[in-house]
C-alpha positions in Angstrom: 10.8 -8.7 -8.2 10.9 -12.3 -9.8 7.2 -14.1 -9.7 7.4 -16.9 -7.4 5.9 -20.1 -8.8 2.6 -20.8 -6.4 3.7 -24.8 -6.1 1.5 -25.7 -3.7 -1.3 -24.4 -5.5 -0.6 -26.3 -8.3 0.4 -29.5 -6.8 -3.4 -29.1 -4.9 -5.1 -28.6 -8.3 -3.1 -31.7 -9.7 -4.7 -33.7 -7.0 -7.9 -32.1 -8.0 -7.7 -32.9 -11.5 -6.8 -36.4 -11.1 -9.7 -37.1 -8.4 -12.1 -36.0 -10.8 -11.1 -37.5 -13.8 -10.1 -40.9 -12.4 -14.2 -40.6 -10.6 -16.0 -40.1 -13.7 -14.1 -42.9 -15.5 -14.6 -45.0 -12.5 -18.2 -44.3 -12.2 -19.0 -44.6 -16.3 -17.4 -48.6 -15.7 -19.6 -49.4 -12.2 -22.7 -48.0 -14.6 -21.8 -50.4 -17.5 -21.2 -53.2 -14.2 -17.3 -53.5 -14.9 -16.5 -54.1 -11.3 -12.8 -55.4 -11.7 -11.7 -52.8 -14.9 -13.8 -49.9 -12.8 -11.0 -50.6 -10.0 -7.8 -50.8 -12.6 -8.6 -48.2 -15.0 -9.6 -45.4 -12.1 -6.4 -46.3 -10.3 -4.3 -45.5 -13.5 -6.3 -42.9 -14.5 -5.4 -40.9 -11.0 -1.8 -42.1 -11.2 -1.3 -41.1 -14.6 -3.0 -37.7 -14.1 -1.0 -37.0 -11.0 2.5 -37.8 -12.6 1.5 -35.5 -15.6 0.7 -32.3 -12.7 3.6 -33.2 -11.0 5.9 -33.1 -13.6 4.2 -29.6 -15.0 5.0 -28.6 -11.7 8.4 -29.5 -12.1 9.3 -28.2 -15.3 7.5 -24.8 -14.4 9.9 -24.2 -11.3 12.9 -25.4 -13.2 12.4 -23.6 -16.5 11.3 -20.2 -14.6 14.7 -20.7 -12.7 16.1 -19.8 -16.4 13.5 -17.6 -18.1 11.1 -15.6 -17.9 8.0 -17.4 -17.5 6.0 -14.6 -20.0 8.7 -15.5 -22.9 8.3 -17.8 -25.7 11.0 -19.2 -25.3 9.7 -20.7 -21.7 6.4 -21.5 -23.2 7.7 -23.5 -26.4 10.2 -25.2 -24.0 6.9 -25.9 -21.1 4.8 -26.9 -23.7 7.0 -29.4 -25.5 8.3 -30.9 -22.4 4.8 -31.7 -21.0 3.2 -32.6 -23.9 5.6 -35.6 -25.2 6.0 -36.6 -21.3 2.3 -37.0 -21.0 2.1 -39.1 -24.2 5.3 -41.3 -22.8 3.9 -41.8 -19.5 0.4 -42.9 -21.1 2.2 -45.3 -23.2 4.5 -46.8 -20.3 1.7 -46.9 -17.3 -1.3 -48.3 -19.5 -0.1 -50.6 -21.6 2.5 -52.1 -18.7 -0.3 -52.2 -16.0 -3.0 -53.5 -18.2 -0.7 -56.4 -19.1 0.2 -57.3 -15.5 -2.9 -56.8 -13.7 -5.5 -58.1 -16.5 -5.5 -60.8 -18.7 -5.4 -59.2 -22.1 -2.0 -59.5 -24.0 0.6 -56.7 -24.5 -0.7 -54.0 -26.6 2.0 -52.0 -28.5 1.5 -53.6 -31.7 -2.4 -52.4 -30.9 -2.2 -48.9 -33.1 -5.6 -47.8 -32.4 -5.2 -48.4 -29.1 -1.6 -46.7 -29.0 -3.7 -43.7 -30.8 -6.7 -43.5 -28.1 -3.8 -43.3 -25.9 -2.2 -40.2 -27.3 -5.1 -38.2 -28.0 -6.0 -39.2 -24.1 -2.3 -37.6 -22.9 -3.5 -34.7 -25.3 -6.3 -33.8 -24.0 -5.1 -34.5 -20.1 -2.1 -32.3 -20.9 -4.5 -29.3 -22.4 -6.9 -29.3 -19.3 -3.5 -29.1 -17.2 -2.0 -26.2 -18.9 -5.5 -24.6 -19.1 -6.1 -24.7 -15.3 -2.1 -24.2 -14.7 -2.1 -21.2 -16.8 -5.2 -19.9 -15.0 -3.6 -20.1 -11.6 -0.5 -18.5 -13.0 -2.1 -15.4 -14.4 -3.9 -15.1 -11.2 -0.4 -15.1 -9.5 0.9 -12.7 -12.0 -2.2 -10.3 -11.6 -1.5 -10.5 -7.3 2.0 -10.0 -8.3 1.4 -6.7 -10.0 -1.4 -5.4 -8.1 1.3 -5.5 -4.8 3.7 -4.0 -7.0 1.4 -1.2 -8.1 0.1 -0.9 -4.4 3.7 -0.7 -3.2 4.3 2.3 -6.1 1.4 4.1 -5.3 2.8 3.6 -1.4 6.1 5.0 -1.8 5.1 7.9 -4.4 2.5 9.3 -1.5 5.2 8.7 1.0 7.8 10.9 -1.6 5.0 13.3 -2.1 4.5 13.7 1.7 8.4 14.4 2.8 8.7 16.8 -0.2 5.4 18.6 0.8 7.0 18.7 4.6 10.2 19.9 3.5 8.4 22.8 1.8 7.6 23.9 5.3 10.6 23.8 7.5 13.1 26.0 5.0 9.9 28.5 4.5 9.9 28.9 7.8 13.4 29.2 9.1 14.2 32.1 6.3 11.2 34.1 8.5 12.9 33.2 11.7 16.1 34.3 11.4 15.1 37.9 9.8 13.0 38.1 12.6 15.8 36.7 15.1 18.4 39.2 13.3 15.8 42.2 13.8 15.4 41.5 17.5 18.8 41.6 18.3 19.5 44.5 16.5 16.6 45.9 18.8 16.3 44.2 22.0 18.8 41.5 22.6 17.1 40.4 25.7 14.1 39.2 23.7 16.3 38.1 20.9 17.8 35.8 23.5 14.2 34.5 24.3 13.2 34.4 20.9 16.2 32.0 20.1 15.4 29.5 23.0 11.5 29.0 21.5 13.2 29.1 18.1 15.7 25.8 19.6 13.0 24.1 20.8 11.1 24.3 17.6 13.7 23.1 15.5 14.7 20.2 17.7 11.0 19.0 17.2 10.9 19.7 13.7 14.5 17.3 13.7 13.0 15.0 15.8 9.7 14.4 13.7 11.2 14.8 10.4 10.4 11.1 9.3 7.2 10.8 11.0 4.1 10.8 9.3 1.5 11.6 12.4 2.3 12.8 15.4 0.1 12.9 19.2 -1.8 16.0 19.6 0.2 17.2 22.9 3.1 16.7 20.5 1.6 19.2 18.1 0.7 21.3 20.7 4.2 21.9 22.1 5.6 22.7 18.5 2.3 25.7 18.2 3.1 26.9 21.6 7.0 27.2 21.5 5.8 29.2 17.7 3.2 31.2 19.4 6.1 32.4 22.4 8.2 33.2 19.0 5.3 35.1 17.5 4.1 37.1 20.9 8.2 37.9 21.5 7.7 39.7 17.7 3.9 41.3 17.8 3.2 41.8 21.8 -0.1 42.3 22.6 -1.1 42.3 18.6 -1.6 38.9 18.6 -3.7 37.2 21.0 -4.0 33.1 20.8 -6.4 31.1 22.9 -6.1 27.4 22.8 -9.0 24.6 24.6 -7.8 21.0 24.2 -9.2 18.3 26.5 -6.2 16.3 28.1 -8.2 13.1 26.8 -7.7 14.5 22.7 -4.1 15.4 23.8 -3.4 11.9 24.8 -5.3 10.1 22.2 -5.9 11.9 18.8 -3.4 12.3 16.2 -2.6 15.0 13.6 -0.5 14.8 10.5 2.9 16.4 11.6 3.4 20.2 11.4 -0.1 20.6 11.3 -1.1 23.4 13.6 2.1 25.6 13.3 1.4 26.4 9.5 -1.8 27.4 10.4 -0.8 30.2 12.7 1.7 31.5 10.4 -1.1 31.6 7.7 -3.0 33.5 10.1 -0.7 35.9 10.9 0.9 36.2 7.2 -2.7 37.5 5.5 -3.8 39.5 8.5 -3.4 43.5 9.8 -2.2 43.0 13.6 -1.6 45.7 15.7 -2.1 46.7 19.2 -5.1 48.8 18.4 -6.2 45.9 16.2 -5.3 42.6 17.5 -5.2 39.4 15.4 -7.3 36.7 17.7 -6.5 33.4 17.1 -8.7 30.4 18.8 -7.8 26.8 18.7 -10.2 24.4 19.9 -12.1 21.2 19.4 -15.3 20.7 18.1 -16.5 17.0 17.9 -13.7 15.0 16.1 -12.0 17.8 14.4 -9.8 20.7 15.3 -11.1 24.2 14.4 -8.5 27.1 14.3 -10.1 30.8 13.9 -9.5 34.3 13.8 -10.9 37.5 13.4 -10.5 38.4 9.7 -8.4 41.8 8.9 -7.0 41.3 5.7 -4.0 43.5 4.8 -4.4 46.3 2.6 -0.7 45.4 1.0 -0.5 41.7 -0.1 2.7 40.0 0.4 4.7 37.7 -1.6 3.3 34.2 -0.6 4.6 30.9 -1.7 1.0 29.3 -1.4 2.6 26.1 0.9 0.3 26.9 4.0 -3.2 25.6 3.5 -2.4 23.9 0.5 0.4 22.0 1.5 -1.5 20.8 4.6 -4.4 20.0 2.5 -2.5 17.8 0.1 -0.9 15.9 2.9 -4.2 15.3 4.7 -5.2 13.8 1.4 -2.5 11.7 0.7 -2.3 10.4 4.0 -5.8 10.0 5.2 -8.0 10.9 2.6 -9.8 13.4 4.6 -10.4 17.0 3.5 -9.4 20.4 5.6 -12.4 22.8 6.0 -11.7 26.4 5.0 -15.1 28.6 6.2 -14.9 32.3 5.4 -17.3 34.8 6.5 -17.5 38.5 6.9 -15.3 38.9 10.0 -14.3 35.3 10.5 -11.9 33.0 8.6 -11.6 29.5 10.2 -9.7 25.8 9.5 -10.8 22.8 10.5 -8.9 19.4 10.0 -10.2 16.4 11.2 -8.8 14.4 14.5 -6.6 11.2 13.8 -7.6 8.0 15.7 -5.3 5.2 17.2 -5.3 3.4 13.3 -2.9 6.1 12.3 -0.5 5.7 15.0 1.7 3.1 13.9 2.2 4.6 10.7 4.3 7.4 12.2 7.4 5.9 10.5 
């Protein structure tokens, strides 16, 4: 993206330089009690510096349309044109104005005074160049910082989408295998499972581009998943969900946060009718705590490690919050922070 020349800021700076330089010249002459000359020279200084400053801005705007402002060619054209124009303005405005508004004769044959005008134009032009370059450098830095922040945001968004994509194919593969087994064993249970699977996938597609979801929407996805697993495991899975209506309507979570945590508990623990897996989902202050009794499988299953790691990374990318994991002797729990309204406008 091409950098826009800050014309207004540069013009304001030109006015400020003209005001300060002419004010200094006027004060010096007033101190010497040369009141008439003070008025004339103050006015000439203000007009000359203002015109030089405006010419600088014009050159920047014109040349930036044809060349890169960081190129050597641009700098060479800019410096030559402004130094020549500054000298020309001094040599035209000052001698003519002094001849018209004072009793002094025409001055082009006074080579010493001509040299003074040229040196003065070089000094003023150099000061304006330095000040304008400062503003241009600041503009370029701001532009670079903006581009960097946009790149970081794009990277975070791409990483977030990639992490979310890791969830659905993995889940779908397991769900289809389960559905096939249920239809072979119990078609009625397979039909019920298919209804909840369709509801789950509908929510998955609807919220595909969402970064965060309201807690009640996350709970609907979780409940569909719970019902699917109850059909599969029966009384071997016991899930208790205790969340207030206020929290459901007023807090948010990164999309698909709760379901992977229940999936993780089922994947790594034994669950039978004799030793059920008890899962609890409840709010503790400003966090959701998902806990289960710990009864690790004796035979380890293959895992893509995309459950907790996935959720932790999405939380880090989205809000900078951490997922807290606690492992005690007979209990495993995961705590995730509830997000407030400040995140609700980032859902798309």
